[in-house]
Backbone as JSON Lines, residues from 0, in Angstrom:
{"i":0,"aa":"X","n":[-52.15,7.18,68.09],"ca":[-52.06,8.04,67.18],"c":[-52.2,9.65,68.08]}
{"i":1,"aa":"X","n":[-52.05,10.75,67.59],"ca":[-51.33,11.57,68.72],"c":[-52.49,12.53,68.56]}
{"i":2,"aa":"X","n":[-52.72,13.17,70.43],"ca":[-53.63,13.63,70.68],"c":[-54.34,15.45,69.88]}
{"i":3,"aa":"X","n":[-55.47,15.7,68.88],"ca":[-55.24,16.5,68.74],"c":[-54.85,17.63,68.79]}
{"i":4,"aa":"X","n":[-54.46,19.02,69.08],"ca":[-53.89,20.22,69.35],"c":[-55.42,20.94,69.88]}
{"i":5,"aa":"X","n":[-55.63,21.41,70.61],"ca":[-57.06,22.07,70.78],"c":[-57.26,23.28,70.19]}
{"i":6,"aa":"X","n":[-58.67,23.7,69.19],"ca":[-58.85,25.14,68.85],"c":[-59.99,25.81,69.74]}
{"i":7,"aa":"X","n":[-59.4,26.71,70.2],"ca":[-60.44,28.0,70.89],"c":[-60.94,28.15,70.36]}
{"i":8,"aa":"X","n":[-61.54,28.61,69.33],"ca":[-62.64,29.05,68.92],"c":[-62.08,29.67,66.93]}
{"i":9,"aa":"X","n":[-63.35,30.36,67.42],"ca":[-64.28,30.51,65.82],"c":[-63.03,32.81,65.52]}
{"i":10,"aa":"X","n":[-61.64,32.6,65.13],"ca":[-61.56,33.51,65.54],"c":[-62.03,34.71,64.32]}
{"i":11,"aa":"X","n":[-62.34,34.4,63.16],"ca":[-62.92,35.33,61.83],"c":[-63.8,34.54,60.85]}
{"i":12,"aa":"X","n":[-64.9,35.41,60.75],"ca":[-66.36,33.9,59.57],"c":[-65.68,35.73,58.69]}
{"i":13,"aa":"X","n":[-65.13,34.44,57.49],"ca":[-65.77,35.39,56.28],"c":[-66.28,35.45,55.14]}
{"i":14,"aa":"X","n":[-66.71,36.6,54.92],"ca":[-67.62,36.81,53.65],"c":[-67.75,37.02,52.6]}
{"i":15,"aa":"X","n":[-68.24,36.85,51.36],"ca":[-68.15,37.02,50.04],"c":[-68.78,38.05,50.2]}
{"i":16,"aa":"X","n":[-68.82,39.6,49.18],"ca":[-69.96,40.12,48.88],"c":[-69.87,40.95,47.81]}
{"i":17,"aa":"X","n":[-71.53,40.69,47.04],"ca":[-71.1,42.41,46.03],"c":[-71.09,43.44,46.04]}
{"i":18,"aa":"X","n":[-71.43,44.36,47.68],"ca":[-71.68,45.13,47.19],"c":[-70.8,45.06,49.08]}
{"i":19,"aa":"X","n":[-69.73,45.51,49.43],"ca":[-69.31,45.72,50.98],"c":[-69.62,46.94,51.72]}
{"i":20,"aa":"X","n":[-69.89,48.27,50.91],"ca":[-71.04,48.9,51.49],"c":[-71.93,49.06,51.84]}
{"i":21,"aa":"X","n":[-72.96,48.3,51.7],"ca":[-74.16,48.04,52.09],"c":[-74.08,47.17,52.59]}
{"i":22,"aa":"X","n":[-73.32,45.86,52.24],"ca":[-73.29,44.82,53.52],"c":[-72.74,45.18,54.7]}
{"i":23,"aa":"X","n":[-72.37,46.16,54.77],"ca":[-70.79,47.35,55.77],"c":[-72.0,47.91,56.76]}
{"i":24,"aa":"X","n":[-72.9,48.44,55.73],"ca":[-73.34,49.01,56.6],"c":[-74.93,48.65,57.73]}
{"i":25,"aa":"X","n":[-75.47,47.2,56.54],"ca":[-76.65,46.23,57.28],"c":[-76.02,45.92,58.28]}
{"i":26,"aa":"X","n":[-75.17,45.51,58.51],"ca":[-74.9,44.71,60.1],"c":[-73.8,45.34,61.0]}
{"i":27,"aa":"X","n":[-73.69,46.66,60.73],"ca":[-73.34,47.49,62.07],"c":[-75.23,48.33,62.27]}
{"i":28,"aa":"X","n":[-75.9,49.12,61.16],"ca":[-76.94,48.99,61.45],"c":[-78.27,48.04,61.85]}
{"i":29,"aa":"X","n":[-77.8,46.82,61.5],"ca":[-79.07,46.11,62.15],"c":[-78.64,44.5,63.45]}
{"i":30,"aa":"X","n":[-76.65,44.69,63.03],"ca":[-77.19,44.02,64.29],"c":[-75.98,44.96,65.72]}
{"i":31,"aa":"X","n":[-75.69,45.42,64.98],"ca":[-75.0,46.77,66.05],"c":[-73.49,45.69,66.59]}
{"i":32,"aa":"X","n":[-72.95,44.91,64.66],"ca":[-71.54,45.4,64.83],"c":[-71.27,46.18,65.28]}
{"i":33,"aa":"X","n":[-69.24,46.56,65.01],"ca":[-68.81,47.57,65.46],"c":[-67.68,47.34,64.25]}
{"i":34,"aa":"X","n":[-67.22,48.7,63.69],"ca":[-66.43,48.74,62.68],"c":[-65.0,48.15,63.15]}
{"i":35,"aa":"X","n":[-64.2,47.73,63.11],"ca":[-63.0,47.94,63.69],"c":[-62.74,48.07,62.5]}
{"i":36,"aa":"X","n":[-61.94,48.15,60.98],"ca":[-61.09,47.96,61.15],"c":[-61.4,48.1,59.32]}
{"i":37,"aa":"X","n":[-61.04,48.92,58.43],"ca":[-61.32,48.25,56.94],"c":[-59.92,48.54,56.36]}
{"i":38,"aa":"X","n":[-60.6,48.02,54.74],"ca":[-58.17,48.83,53.47],"c":[-58.56,48.3,52.2]}
{"i":39,"aa":"X","n":[-58.24,48.8,51.31],"ca":[-58.19,48.52,50.27],"c":[-57.32,47.42,49.49]}
{"i":40,"aa":"X","n":[-57.46,46.58,49.63],"ca":[-56.16,46.18,48.18],"c":[-56.61,45.33,47.49]}
{"i":41,"aa":"X","n":[-56.57,46.56,46.3],"ca":[-57.44,45.27,44.96],"c":[-55.6,45.37,44.25]}
{"i":42,"aa":"X","n":[-54.49,45.22,44.86],"ca":[-53.3,44.9,44.3],"c":[-52.8,44.57,45.25]}
{"i":43,"aa":"X","n":[-51.22,44.08,45.53],"ca":[-50.92,43.43,46.47],"c":[-50.31,44.89,47.91]}
{"i":44,"aa":"X","n":[-50.65,46.09,46.68],"ca":[-49.42,47.08,47.82],"c":[-51.05,47.78,49.2]}
{"i":45,"aa":"X","n":[-51.85,48.12,50.31],"ca":[-52.65,48.59,50.67],"c":[-52.48,50.19,50.18]}
{"i":46,"aa":"X","n":[-54.17,50.56,49.58],"ca":[-53.93,51.97,49.44],"c":[-54.45,52.47,50.13]}
{"i":47,"aa":"X","n":[-54.24,53.46,50.92],"ca":[-55.07,53.71,52.17],"c":[-55.89,55.27,51.25]}
{"i":48,"aa":"X","n":[-56.01,55.62,50.82],"ca":[-56.87,56.87,50.0],"c":[-58.27,55.46,49.25]}
{"i":49,"aa":"X","n":[-58.03,54.6,48.54],"ca":[-58.99,53.46,47.98],"c":[-60.31,53.14,48.9]}
{"i":50,"aa":"X","n":[-61.2,52.9,47.97],"ca":[-62.48,52.82,48.01],"c":[-62.26,50.73,49.27]}
{"i":51,"aa":"X","n":[-62.47,50.36,49.99],"ca":[-62.27,49.26,51.02],"c":[-62.91,48.26,50.3]}
{"i":52,"aa":"X","n":[-61.99,47.53,49.48],"ca":[-62.11,46.26,49.86],"c":[-62.75,45.11,50.82]}
{"i":53,"aa":"X","n":[-62.43,45.06,52.06],"ca":[-62.32,43.82,53.66],"c":[-62.37,44.95,54.41]}
{"i":54,"aa":"X","n":[-63.52,44.63,55.05],"ca":[-63.89,46.06,56.11],"c":[-64.02,44.06,57.76]}
{"i":55,"aa":"X","n":[-63.73,44.53,58.29],"ca":[-63.28,43.87,59.35],"c":[-64.6,44.48,60.38]}
{"i":56,"aa":"X","n":[-65.84,43.52,60.28],"ca":[-66.15,43.64,62.05],"c":[-66.04,43.68,63.64]}
{"i":57,"aa":"X","n":[-66.19,43.9,64.49],"ca":[-66.57,42.91,66.42],"c":[-67.78,42.98,65.91]}
{"i":58,"aa":"X","n":[-67.81,41.17,66.1],"ca":[-69.23,41.01,66.8],"c":[-68.98,41.13,68.63]}
{"i":59,"aa":"X","n":[-68.32,40.99,69.13],"ca":[-67.55,40.74,70.34],"c":[-66.46,40.83,71.21]}
{"i":60,"aa":"X","n":[-66.18,41.61,72.14],"ca":[-65.07,42.21,72.43],"c":[-64.13,40.83,72.91]}
{"i":61,"aa":"X","n":[-62.71,41.8,73.76],"ca":[-62.06,40.51,73.74],"c":[-62.59,39.42,75.13]}
{"i":62,"aa":"X","n":[-63.51,40.42,75.72],"ca":[-63.53,39.43,77.31],"c":[-64.63,38.22,77.3]}
{"i":63,"aa":"X","n":[-64.75,37.85,76.28],"ca":[-65.19,36.45,76.14],"c":[-65.0,35.3,75.85]}
{"i":64,"aa":"X","n":[-65.4,34.17,76.05],"ca":[-64.8,33.6,75.72],"c":[-63.73,33.17,74.29]}
{"i":65,"aa":"X","n":[-64.56,33.4,73.3],"ca":[-64.39,33.12,71.98],"c":[-63.37,34.93,71.35]}
{"i":66,"aa":"X","n":[-63.75,35.37,72.65],"ca":[-62.3,36.46,72.32],"c":[-60.82,36.24,72.76]}
{"i":67,"aa":"X","n":[-60.49,36.02,72.91],"ca":[-59.19,35.79,73.2],"c":[-57.86,35.76,72.51]}
{"i":68,"aa":"X","n":[-56.94,36.13,73.7],"ca":[-55.26,37.01,73.09],"c":[-55.49,38.05,72.56]}
{"i":69,"aa":"X","n":[-56.71,39.36,72.99],"ca":[-56.23,40.86,72.54],"c":[-57.03,40.74,71.46]}
{"i":70,"aa":"X","n":[-57.94,39.74,70.38],"ca":[-58.48,39.62,69.32],"c":[-59.9,39.59,69.63]}
{"i":71,"aa":"X","n":[-60.94,40.13,68.97],"ca":[-61.97,40.03,69.08],"c":[-62.19,38.87,68.01]}
{"i":72,"aa":"X","n":[-63.78,38.88,67.67],"ca":[-64.48,37.71,67.06],"c":[-64.52,38.79,65.84]}
{"i":73,"aa":"X","n":[-64.43,38.08,65.01],"ca":[-64.59,39.33,64.25],"c":[-65.77,38.82,62.78]}
{"i":74,"aa":"X","n":[-66.0,39.59,61.92],"ca":[-67.27,39.06,61.15],"c":[-66.69,40.21,60.02]}
{"i":75,"aa":"X","n":[-66.26,38.89,59.3],"ca":[-65.19,40.07,58.11],"c":[-66.19,39.93,56.55]}
{"i":76,"aa":"X","n":[-66.22,41.35,56.07],"ca":[-67.05,41.19,54.44],"c":[-65.33,41.77,53.63]}
{"i":77,"aa":"X","n":[-65.9,40.91,52.58],"ca":[-64.46,40.86,50.63],"c":[-65.46,41.04,49.5]}
{"i":78,"aa":"X","n":[-64.55,42.63,49.74],"ca":[-64.87,42.78,47.91],"c":[-64.6,41.45,47.41]}
{"i":79,"aa":"X","n":[-65.53,40.2,46.73],"ca":[-64.38,38.99,46.24],"c":[-64.11,39.05,44.28]}
{"i":80,"aa":"X","n":[-64.87,40.09,43.8],"ca":[-64.22,41.09,42.78],"c":[-63.12,42.53,42.96]}
{"i":81,"aa":"X","n":[-63.2,42.38,44.36],"ca":[-61.72,43.67,43.52],"c":[-61.04,42.56,44.08]}
{"i":82,"aa":"X","n":[-60.4,42.68,45.62],"ca":[-60.08,42.09,46.73],"c":[-59.24,41.5,45.92]}
{"i":83,"aa":"X","n":[-57.62,42.0,45.65],"ca":[-56.75,41.47,45.25],"c":[-56.19,39.81,45.57]}
{"i":84,"aa":"X","n":[-56.21,39.49,46.99],"ca":[-56.98,37.9,47.65],"c":[-57.85,36.81,47.3]}
{"i":85,"aa":"X","n":[-58.86,37.73,47.36],"ca":[-60.68,37.11,46.63],"c":[-60.1,36.48,45.45]}
{"i":86,"aa":"X","n":[-59.96,37.76,44.43],"ca":[-60.63,37.12,43.57],"c":[-59.45,36.05,42.98]}
{"i":87,"aa":"X","n":[-58.1,35.57,43.81],"ca":[-57.34,33.66,43.07],"c":[-58.16,33.23,43.97]}
{"i":88,"aa":"X","n":[-59.11,33.59,45.03],"ca":[-59.46,31.44,45.32],"c":[-60.85,32.1,45.28]}
{"i":89,"aa":"X","n":[-61.81,32.77,45.12],"ca":[-62.97,32.87,44.89],"c":[-63.45,32.92,43.34]}
{"i":90,"aa":"X","n":[-64.22,31.69,42.94],"ca":[-65.11,31.7,41.81],"c":[-66.29,31.64,41.59]}
{"i":91,"aa":"X","n":[-66.88,31.77,42.52],"ca":[-68.16,32.95,42.4],"c":[-69.2,31.47,43.07]}
{"i":92,"aa":"X","n":[-70.07,32.24,43.61],"ca":[-71.88,30.71,44.27],"c":[-71.43,29.74,43.14]}
{"i":93,"aa":"X","n":[-71.57,28.26,43.45],"ca":[-72.79,27.41,42.42],"c":[-73.59,26.64,44.05]}
{"i":94,"aa":"X","n":[-74.24,27.28,44.29],"ca":[-76.01,27.05,44.26],"c":[-75.57,25.61,44.53]}
{"i":95,"aa":"X","n":[-75.74,25.07,43.85],"ca":[-75.67,23.82,43.51],"c":[-74.86,22.81,44.98]}
{"i":96,"aa":"X","n":[-74.05,23.15,44.64],"ca":[-73.0,22.94,45.17],"c":[-72.11,23.61,46.7]}
{"i":97,"aa":"X","n":[-73.12,24.24,47.46],"ca":[-72.55,25.2,48.67],"c":[-72.44,24.81,49.06]}
{"i":98,"aa":"X","n":[-72.07,24.57,50.28],"ca":[-72.36,24.02,51.71],"c":[-72.4,24.97,52.59]}
{"i":99,"aa":"X","n":[-72.61,26.34,52.96],"ca":[-73.93,27.61,53.76],"c":[-75.09,27.11,53.58]}
{"i":100,"aa":"X","n":[-74.65,26.83,54.54],"ca":[-76.97,27.11,54.65],"c":[-77.73,27.94,55.79]}
{"i":101,"aa":"X","n":[-76.75,28.81,56.96],"ca":[-76.97,30.19,57.5],"c":[-76.02,30.56,58.63]}
{"i":102,"aa":"X","n":[-75.85,31.46,58.96],"ca":[-75.09,31.91,60.19],"c":[-75.89,32.47,61.85]}
{"i":103,"aa":"X","n":[-75.66,31.2,62.71],"ca":[-75.99,31.76,63.89],"c":[-75.49,32.98,64.56]}
{"i":104,"aa":"X","n":[-75.89,33.68,65.15],"ca":[-75.09,34.1,66.31],"c":[-76.05,34.43,67.05]}
{"i":105,"aa":"X","n":[-75.78,34.7,69.13],"ca":[-76.07,34.16,69.58],"c":[-76.65,35.54,70.56]}
{"i":106,"aa":"X","n":[-77.64,35.5,71.43],"ca":[-78.23,36.3,71.54],"c":[-77.79,35.93,73.29]}
{"i":107,"aa":"X","n":[-78.43,36.85,74.6],"ca":[-78.93,36.75,75.84],"c":[-80.17,36.81,75.36]}
{"i":108,"aa":"X","n":[-80.97,35.03,76.64],"ca":[-82.53,35.63,76.71],"c":[-83.28,36.62,76.69]}
{"i":109,"aa":"X","n":[-82.46,37.04,77.25],"ca":[-83.68,38.59,77.61],"c":[-84.13,39.15,76.53]}
{"i":110,"aa":"X","n":[-83.02,39.74,76.25],"ca":[-82.83,40.72,74.4],"c":[-84.31,39.81,73.47]}
{"i":111,"aa":"X","n":[-84.44,39.04,73.63],"ca":[-85.12,38.35,72.4],"c":[-86.38,38.85,71.48]}
{"i":112,"aa":"X","n":[-86.97,39.45,72.78],"ca":[-88.2,40.23,71.87],"c":[-87.63,41.8,72.12]}
{"i":113,"aa":"X","n":[-86.94,42.33,72.38],"ca":[-86.6,43.56,71.62],"c":[-85.27,43.72,70.04]}
{"i":114,"aa":"X","n":[-85.29,42.33,70.06],"ca":[-84.26,42.03,68.42],"c":[-85.34,41.6,68.18]}
{"i":115,"aa":"X","n":[-86.2,40.62,67.68],"ca":[-87.18,40.64,67.23],"c":[-88.44,41.31,66.94]}
{"i":116,"aa":"X","n":[-88.8,42.47,68.13],"ca":[-89.49,43.96,67.74],"c":[-88.44,45.15,66.74]}
{"i":117,"aa":"X","n":[-87.24,44.89,67.01],"ca":[-86.29,46.05,65.8],"c":[-86.21,44.96,64.95]}
{"i":118,"aa":"X","n":[-86.17,43.8,64.84],"ca":[-85.93,43.75,63.4],"c":[-87.19,43.64,62.17]}
{"i":119,"aa":"X","n":[-88.81,43.59,63.25],"ca":[-89.77,43.62,62.19],"c":[-89.9,45.93,62.18]}
{"i":120,"aa":"X","n":[-89.05,46.64,63.5],"ca":[-89.6,47.81,62.93],"c":[-88.93,48.51,61.99]}
{"i":121,"aa":"X","n":[-87.71,47.61,60.87],"ca":[-86.37,47.83,60.5],"c":[-86.48,47.51,59.42]}
{"i":122,"aa":"X","n":[-88.29,46.96,59.22],"ca":[-89.65,46.1,58.3],"c":[-88.43,45.02,57.34]}
{"i":123,"aa":"X","n":[-87.78,43.96,58.84],"ca":[-87.29,43.14,57.53],"c":[-88.05,41.84,58.27]}
{"i":124,"aa":"X","n":[-88.14,41.31,56.58],"ca":[-89.24,39.94,56.93],"c":[-88.45,39.47,58.12]}
{"i":125,"aa":"X","n":[-89.07,37.96,59.14],"ca":[-89.12,37.12,60.06],"c":[-89.16,37.04,60.73]}
{"i":126,"aa":"X","n":[-88.77,34.72,60.61],"ca":[-89.36,33.97,60.75],"c":[-89.51,33.61,62.51]}
{"i":127,"aa":"X","n":[-90.11,32.6,62.87],"ca":[-89.47,32.08,64.36],"c":[-89.33,31.09,64.32]}
{"i":128,"aa":"X","n":[-88.09,29.62,65.18],"ca":[-88.47,28.85,65.65],"c":[-87.93,28.27,66.84]}
{"i":129,"aa":"X","n":[-89.02,28.03,67.49],"ca":[-87.93,26.67,68.45],"c":[-87.87,25.59,68.97]}
{"i":130,"aa":"X","n":[-86.81,25.43,69.75],"ca":[-85.81,23.69,69.48],"c":[-85.7,23.34,70.23]}
{"i":131,"aa":"X","n":[-86.88,22.96,71.63],"ca":[-87.01,21.7,72.36],"c":[-86.02,20.97,73.37]}
{"i":132,"aa":"X","n":[-84.83,20.8,71.57],"ca":[-83.81,19.41,72.21],"c":[-82.97,20.61,71.99]}
{"i":133,"aa":"X","n":[-82.45,21.15,72.58],"ca":[-81.97,22.2,72.76],"c":[-81.77,23.84,73.96]}
{"i":134,"aa":"X","n":[-83.46,23.44,73.95],"ca":[-83.76,24.84,75.25],"c":[-84.16,26.16,74.55]}
{"i":135,"aa":"X","n":[-84.07,26.42,73.29],"ca":[-83.48,27.5,72.35],"c":[-84.61,28.21,71.34]}
{"i":136,"aa":"X","n":[-84.41,29.56,71.12],"ca":[-85.41,29.55,70.16],"c":[-84.84,30.62,69.33]}
{"i":137,"aa":"X","n":[-84.85,30.87,68.48],"ca":[-84.38,31.43,67.65],"c":[-84.7,33.12,65.75]}
{"i":138,"aa":"X","n":[-85.31,33.94,65.96],"ca":[-85.6,34.52,65.02],"c":[-84.74,34.78,63.49]}
{"i":139,"aa":"X","n":[-84.98,33.87,62.76],"ca":[-84.15,33.74,61.08],"c":[-84.93,35.35,59.65]}
{"i":140,"aa":"X","n":[-83.34,35.73,59.25],"ca":[-83.8,37.06,58.87],"c":[-82.82,36.66,57.46]}
{"i":141,"aa":"X","n":[-82.84,37.52,56.49],"ca":[-81.98,37.38,55.47],"c":[-81.01,39.34,55.45]}
{"i":142,"aa":"X","n":[-80.17,39.14,54.91],"ca":[-79.42,40.5,54.53],"c":[-79.39,40.86,53.22]}
{"i":143,"aa":"X","n":[-79.05,41.71,53.19],"ca":[-79.13,42.1,51.27],"c":[-79.08,41.89,50.56]}
{"i":144,"aa":"X","n":[-77.58,40.88,50.46],"ca":[-77.83,38.95,49.73],"c":[-78.0,38.3,49.59]}
{"i":145,"aa":"X","n":[-78.48,37.61,50.92],"ca":[-80.11,37.08,50.9],"c":[-78.89,35.84,51.24]}
{"i":146,"aa":"X","n":[-77.78,36.33,52.49],"ca":[-77.54,35.14,54.09],"c":[-78.47,35.51,55.26]}
{"i":147,"aa":"X","n":[-79.22,34.29,55.3],"ca":[-80.2,34.45,56.07],"c":[-78.88,33.71,57.15]}
{"i":148,"aa":"X","n":[-79.55,34.48,57.95],"ca":[-79.25,34.78,59.26],"c":[-80.14,33.97,61.06]}
{"i":149,"aa":"X","n":[-79.74,34.01,61.67],"ca":[-80.71,33.58,62.5],"c":[-80.03,34.19,64.27]}
{"i":150,"aa":"X","n":[-80.39,34.79,64.84],"ca":[-80.15,35.21,66.51],"c":[-81.19,33.85,67.23]}
{"i":151,"aa":"X","n":[-80.17,33.14,67.54],"ca":[-80.32,32.38,68.93],"c":[-79.88,32.11,70.45]}
{"i":152,"aa":"X","n":[-81.47,32.67,70.91],"ca":[-81.35,32.15,72.6],"c":[-81.0,30.63,73.05]}
{"i":153,"aa":"X","n":[-80.39,30.02,74.29],"ca":[-80.35,29.55,74.59],"c":[-80.35,30.08,76.32]}
{"i":154,"aa":"X","n":[-81.77,28.51,76.72],"ca":[-82.1,29.1,78.21],"c":[-83.48,28.2,78.36]}
{"i":155,"aa":"X","n":[-83.07,27.55,79.14],"ca":[-84.48,26.21,79.97],"c":[-85.85,27.0,79.49]}
{"i":156,"aa":"X","n":[-85.93,28.41,80.19],"ca":[-87.49,28.57,80.12],"c":[-87.43,29.67,79.03]}
{"i":157,"aa":"X","n":[-86.68,30.02,77.05],"ca":[-86.57,30.0,76.54],"c":[-87.64,29.92,75.52]}
{"i":158,"aa":"X","n":[-87.84,28.1,75.76],"ca":[-88.8,27.95,74.71],"c":[-90.57,27.54,74.96]}
{"i":159,"aa":"X","n":[-90.7,28.54,76.58],"ca":[-92.04,29.03,76.92],"c":[-92.63,29.82,76.85]}
{"i":160,"aa":"X","n":[-91.3,30.49,76.18],"ca":[-92.29,31.98,75.52],"c":[-92.83,32.54,74.76]}
């Protein structure tokens, strides 16, 4: 049996959305992601003046283990109704068959309290969880379209605070 070639990380996560502008603004405003680029692809030819159908948000730059070879970690939002490629391969969510439970983003242990307070200050409903077996704690919340998000920190002392 041949050895499996290495996978070095996740290059991007792509989320199909109904309201690209609202979702893009949420992830920039609430989580601090940066707009890397966006474009309008309602047909096979990009429209530089069109309303964006896809937005690439930078989660982390290339100095991290997952942002290798000059490519940042990207969180991509795609309007599945308007984007030419998404229309062909996305038939809509079927909750009974969906495999997405939530998206988790790693945060430094020392910023856990700041993140939790900021979410509350923004009026976002949160819940908390501790994971003693992983020496971790997390705050859960939802984006405007109902996707469950988790900010998690791993640290031996994090479950005690």
